N, C-alpha and C positions, 0 to 999 in steps of 0.2 A: 375804812377798808377800801383799798384801791380796786377799781373795776378791772376785769380781766383784759389783757392786751388784745388788740385786734389781730386776727390771724391773717398774715400775708406771706407771700413766698419768701420775703426777706428775713422774717423772724421765726417761721415755722420750719422745723426739720423733722426728719424721721430718725429715731434712735433705735438701734438694734441691741437687745439684751443677749446674754450668752446663750439663751435657749432659743434664739432666733424669733423672739417676739418683738415686733416693731410697733413703736408708739409714735403718735403724732404729738409733737411738743411745740410750745411757743415760749420764747424767752426762758428756755431751760425747764419749763414745767409742762407736764402732760396736759394736753388739751382736754377740757371738760365737755360734757354733753351740751351745756348751755352755750359755750363758745362755738361748738360745732354748729348748733342751731342758728347762730348769728351769721354764718356764711350764707351769702346770697345763693339761692337755688337757680341754677341754669342747666339746661340739658347738655350733657357731654356729647351725646350722639346727635349729629345733625340729621335733617330730614333725608338727605341723600346717603346716610349711613357712614359718613366720614366723622372723624372726631373734631370737636370744636377747640380742643386744647390737649394738654398733656395730663393724663391721669396719674395720680400719685398712688392710690390704693383704695381699698374698700373699707367701710366702717359698718360694723354689725350693730347699728343703732337706727331705729325707725322713729324719728321724732314727729312726724306729721300725722294729722288726723286722717288724711287720705290714704295712708299706708295700708289700712285694712282692706281697701277696695281696689288696690293696685295689683293684687295677685303676688306671686313670687317675684321679688325684685331685690336689687342691691343698691346700696348707697355708696357713692364714690366721691372722693376729694380730687379735684383736678385744677390745673393751672392754665391760665391764658394771660400772657404778658406778665404784668405785675400784680395780678389778682388771683385769689383762690376762690373756688366755688364748690358747692356740693351739688350732686345730681342723683336722681334715682334712675335705675336702668332695669328693665325686665330681664329675668333670667332666660326667658325664651321669647323671641319676637312674637308679637301678637299674630302676625300672619302665619306663623308656624304652630300656633297654639290652638287654633280652631278652624272650622271649615270656612268661616267668613274670609279667611286669608286667601282662599282660592280666587275670589272675585276681586278685580282691581277697578279703581276709579280711572276710567279711560278718557275722561274729559269730553265725552260725547262722540268719540270717533266711531264706536260700534254702531250707534244709531245712524250716524251719517253714512257709514259704509253700507249698512243694510238698505237705506233709502236709495243710495246710488245703484246698488245691485238690482233693486226693484225697478228703478228707472231704465236701466239697461235691458232688463227682461221685457218690460212693457213696450220698449221701442220696437222690438221684433220678437214677440212672444212665440212665434212658430219656430224660430231658430235658436232661441235662448231657453235655458232651463230656469224654472222658477227658483229663486233663492229662498223661498219660504219653506220651512220644514213642515212635513206632514206627520212625522212620527211623534209618539207620545212619551218616548223614553226620557226620563229625567224630570218630568213634571209631576207634581203631586196629584194624587187621585182627586178627581172632582174639578180639575182645571178644564174649563170649557174648550171645545175644539177650536172655536174662532180665536181664542186667546193663544192657544198653542201655535197656531199658524202665523201669528203676528210677532213671534219672537225667534231669535236665532242666537246660538252660542258658538263661540270659538274657544278652543282649548289649546294652550301652548305649553310645551315642555312638560306636559303631564301635571303641572302644578299651578298654572294660572289659567283663568278663564275670563272672557268678556261676554256679557249677555246684552243683546240689543233688542229694543222694542221698536216696532214700526210706528213712525210719527203719524199724526192725523192727516197730513197732506198725502203721504204715501198710502195710507189706508183708503182714502177716498179714491185714489187712482186705481188701487187693486179692486175695490168694490165696483167701480165703473167698468173695469175690464171684465169682471165676473158677470156683471149685468149684460154687457155686450155679448158674451159667450152664450148666456141663457137665451137671449133673443135670437142669436144665430142658430142655435140648436132647434129652437121652436120653429123657425122658418124652414129649416131643412126637414124637420119632421112633417110639417104640413105639405111641403112639396113632395115628400116621399110617398105619402098616402093619397096624393092628388086631391087635396082638400078644396073647398070652395074658393073661387078666385078672390072673393071679398075677404075671406080669412087670410089668404096669402098676402093680399095687398096691405091689410092691417099689420101683419107680421113684418112686412118689408118696411113699413113706415116706422114701426117700433124699433126695428133694427137700425134704421138710419138715425133715429133719435139717440139710441144708445151709443152708436158709434160717435156721434157728435159729442155726447157727454163724456165719453172716454177720452176723446182727443182734447177736450178742455181740461179734464183732470190731469192728463199727462203733461200738458203745457204748464199747468200750475206747479206740478212737481218739478219740472225742469227749472222754472223760475225760482222755486223754493231752494233748490240745490245750488243756485248761482248767487244766492244772497249771502251777505257777510253775517257772521254770527258773533254779536257783541264786539264788532270791530275786527274779528278774525276771519280771514279769507281761507276757506277750506280748499284742498285740492279738488280739481274738477272731475277727475276720472276715478273709477273704481280701483284700478290698479295703483294709482297714486295714494288713494285712501288706504288700501291694503298695506302698502309699503309704510305709510305713516303709523298704522296700527302696530305693525311688526317692530317699528322703531320704538314706540311707546312701551311695548312689552319688553323689548330688550333692555331699555332703561330701567324698567321696574325689576327685572331679574337681577340686574347689576346692583340696584339699590338694596334689594333684599339680601344679596350675598354680602354687601358691605356691612349691613346691620349684623348679620351673623358673625362676621369676622370681628367686628368691634366688640360685640358682647363676649365672644370667646376671649379676646384680649383682656377685657375687664375681669372676667372670671379668673384669669390667671394672675391677676395682681395680688400682691401681698395684702393681708388684712392689717389695718392700722388700729391699734388699741387706743381708746380714749378713757379718761377718768369720769367718774360719776359727777 
């Protein structure tokens, strides 16, 4: 008994019966499930949402063990050059299927921007507004206050969000500044109630030490933000980082819309019938 012919764009055709049932055939015979399984599996939809080739149609056959864990999906026959492939495609993009799709992988831009905003604030804290949030909205019950103040969220287009966490170097600078403020308030309180001169002098010494620690921590933050990150040189200013974030988000919005368009196109393909 001869083995089934290999499925290629040259010998595979789509035949339409009088009732508009379309079959995938090879050498005049309807393709079987075993032949379909021999097609190499490659993703039809690229990461950017564009198509890697020309789709032929969908096949209502789920041959892989992983199919049960993939959720609702379609199998597609598609062509690239002189080769045919099969691919599985979700019925709904994952980012539209659950809340996790709200958050995007920003490549670290959120953390970098937050650190730069903290640096700008600490350069002139009396004139700049702290970028650190103090509200508790959006955080689960039990999240400690110190953790809430070390995170920031940006929401775009009502459908995408970036969450940033303050890195260790920035945290140390914020902590040093808070320590400086405490020492400053302590000194002001002592002077206000005309405390003993010795206590005032101790407070002045503590304040000078705290001011020096803050200056050192801020200098470390400045140096940290000027370092290359795995060979990548980040923009220097907050406004440039903000522009880069918006560019990343715009690209992600385009990518997602491309995926939706591609999936809609695949859904509208004819179903190809194959034999057992």
